[in-house]
C-alpha positions as a Markdown table, in Angstrom:
| # | Residue | x | y | z |
|---|---|---|---|---|
| 1 | Met | -8.7 | 30.4 | 5.3 |
| 2 | Lys | -6.9 | 29.0 | 2.3 |
| 3 | Glu | -8.3 | 25.9 | 0.8 |
| 4 | Thr | -5.9 | 22.9 | 0.3 |
| 5 | Pro | -5.4 | 22.0 | -3.4 |
| 6 | Ile | -6.6 | 18.6 | -4.5 |
| 7 | Leu | -5.2 | 16.6 | -7.4 |
| 8 | Ala | -7.1 | 13.5 | -8.3 |
| 9 | Phe | -6.1 | 10.4 | -10.3 |
| 10 | Ala | -8.8 | 8.1 | -11.7 |
| 11 | Ala | -8.6 | 5.2 | -14.1 |
| 12 | Phe | -9.5 | 1.5 | -14.2 |
| 13 | Ser | -8.0 | -0.8 | -11.7 |
| 14 | Gly | -4.6 | -2.0 | -12.6 |
| 15 | Thr | -3.8 | 0.8 | -15.1 |
| 16 | Gly | -1.0 | 2.4 | -13.1 |
| 17 | Lys | -2.3 | 5.1 | -10.7 |
| 18 | Thr | -0.4 | 4.2 | -7.6 |
| 19 | Thr | 3.1 | 4.3 | -9.0 |
| 20 | Pro | 2.9 | 7.9 | -10.3 |
| 21 | Ile | 1.3 | 9.0 | -7.0 |
| 22 | Glu | 4.0 | 7.3 | -5.0 |
| 23 | Arg | 6.7 | 9.1 | -7.0 |
| 24 | Leu | 4.9 | 12.4 | -6.8 |
| 25 | Val | 4.6 | 12.0 | -3.0 |
| 26 | Ser | 8.3 | 11.2 | -2.7 |
| 27 | Asn | 9.3 | 14.2 | -4.9 |
| 28 | Leu | 7.1 | 16.7 | -3.0 |
| 29 | Lys | 8.2 | 15.4 | 0.4 |
| 30 | Gln | 11.8 | 16.1 | -0.7 |
| 31 | Lys | 10.7 | 19.7 | -1.2 |
| 32 | Gly | 9.4 | 19.9 | 2.4 |
| 33 | Leu | 5.6 | 19.7 | 1.6 |
| 34 | Arg | 3.1 | 17.9 | 3.8 |
| 35 | Ile | 1.0 | 15.5 | 1.6 |
| 36 | Ala | -2.2 | 13.6 | 2.2 |
| 37 | Val | -3.3 | 10.8 | 0.0 |
| 38 | Val | -7.0 | 9.7 | 0.0 |
| 39 | Lys | -7.5 | 6.3 | -1.5 |
| 40 | His | -10.9 | 5.0 | -2.5 |
| 41 | Asp | -11.2 | 1.2 | -2.2 |
| 42 | Ala | -14.1 | -0.5 | -4.0 |
| 43 | His | -13.6 | -3.6 | -1.9 |
| 44 | Lys | -14.2 | -4.4 | 1.7 |
| 45 | Ile | -11.1 | -3.1 | 3.6 |
| 46 | Glu | -10.0 | -4.5 | 6.9 |
| 47 | Ile | -7.2 | -2.7 | 8.6 |
| 48 | Asp | -7.7 | -4.3 | 12.0 |
| 49 | Arg | -6.3 | -7.8 | 12.3 |
| 50 | Glu | -8.5 | -10.4 | 13.9 |
| 51 | Gly | -7.7 | -10.8 | 17.6 |
| 52 | Lys | -6.0 | -7.4 | 18.0 |
| 53 | Asp | -7.4 | -5.0 | 20.6 |
| 54 | Ser | -8.8 | -2.5 | 18.1 |
| 55 | Trp | -10.5 | -5.4 | 16.2 |
| 56 | Arg | -12.0 | -6.6 | 19.5 |
| 57 | Phe | -13.3 | -3.1 | 20.3 |
| 58 | Ser | -14.9 | -2.8 | 16.9 |
| 59 | Lys | -16.5 | -6.3 | 17.2 |
| 60 | Ala | -17.8 | -5.3 | 20.6 |
| 61 | Gly | -19.7 | -2.4 | 19.0 |
| 62 | Ala | -17.4 | 0.6 | 19.2 |
| 63 | Asp | -18.3 | 3.1 | 16.5 |
| 64 | Leu | -14.9 | 4.6 | 16.5 |
| 65 | Ser | -11.5 | 3.0 | 17.6 |
| 66 | Val | -8.3 | 5.0 | 17.6 |
| 67 | Val | -4.9 | 3.3 | 17.8 |
| 68 | Ser | -2.0 | 5.6 | 18.5 |
| 69 | Ser | 1.7 | 4.9 | 18.9 |
| 70 | Leu | 4.9 | 7.1 | 18.8 |
| 71 | Glu | 5.0 | 6.7 | 15.0 |
| 72 | Lys | 1.4 | 6.5 | 13.7 |
| 73 | Thr | -2.3 | 7.1 | 14.6 |
| 74 | Ala | -5.2 | 5.3 | 12.9 |
| 75 | Cys | -8.9 | 6.0 | 13.3 |
| 76 | Ile | -11.3 | 3.2 | 12.4 |
| 77 | Glu | -14.9 | 4.2 | 12.0 |
| 78 | Gln | -17.6 | 1.7 | 11.5 |
| 79 | Arg | -19.5 | 3.6 | 8.8 |
| 80 | Ser | -19.1 | 4.7 | 5.3 |
| 81 | Leu | -18.2 | 8.4 | 4.7 |
| 82 | Ser | -18.9 | 10.6 | 1.7 |
| 83 | Phe | -15.9 | 12.0 | -0.2 |
| 84 | Glu | -16.7 | 15.4 | 1.4 |
| 85 | Gln | -16.7 | 13.9 | 4.9 |
| 86 | Val | -13.4 | 12.2 | 4.2 |
| 87 | Leu | -11.8 | 15.5 | 3.0 |
| 88 | Ala | -13.1 | 17.3 | 6.1 |
| 89 | Lys | -10.9 | 15.0 | 8.2 |
| 90 | Val | -7.8 | 16.0 | 6.3 |
| 91 | His | -5.9 | 18.9 | 7.7 |
| 92 | Asp | -2.5 | 20.5 | 8.1 |
| 93 | Val | -1.3 | 19.5 | 4.7 |
| 94 | Asp | -0.1 | 21.4 | 1.6 |
| 95 | Leu | -1.7 | 19.1 | -1.0 |
| 96 | Ile | -4.3 | 16.3 | -1.1 |
| 97 | Leu | -3.8 | 13.6 | -3.7 |
| 98 | Val | -6.8 | 11.4 | -4.4 |
| 99 | Glu | -6.8 | 8.0 | -6.0 |
| 100 | Gly | -10.1 | 6.7 | -7.2 |
| 101 | Tyr | -13.5 | 8.1 | -6.5 |
């Protein structure tokens, strides 16, 4: 099985990592590639909005909540994952771009 290439960007916060990644993703998508971006956030992230069903499921104790629609799917795990564990969840892409870590 072929390993997916990984290209990582690391620098201090606010120094301009996101803009070149955004441009690279756009250019590679125009070439027909499937791209994953893995972003490390040093802050406490909250992707559920208070009061929404997925937020309520998490607050009730669900270890994993999955929200799926016709356009997007999001998995919300109530635990920290190592970089290797995060990468193991990425599949069916031609390139993985990493910001941070």
